[in-house]
C-alpha angles and dihedrals in degrees: 000000000000126000096265093054091047093052090046094051099040102033116018100042095048090045090052091050091051091049094050093048091045092050091049092054095046098049120106114262110246099194091116096221120110120235127236113254124194111267095031117116115259106237099180131090119260114266122195118206132201131175091221111036092175091058098048109133096001105140094352101083120132115237096019113125119238120251090220117096119252112284095012119133110253101180138033133185139070130132093310097040096251137064 
């Protein structure tokens, strides 16, 4: 490899990659939709999200009696391995 090829491979090509990525991040977004900014009124309906929609409420219902007998441990864990 001569000096020109070395400079091309190790300087010019990485510089070109940085310039393309930088230009892509600095361009104006052309999506057409405006973004929400703090202080603006929220004009959309509330939307609740869950990672497991089938399991919503299963085992976490208020007023439902536990299947565990009175005084039995129902959870374990924590920093020491027991609660």
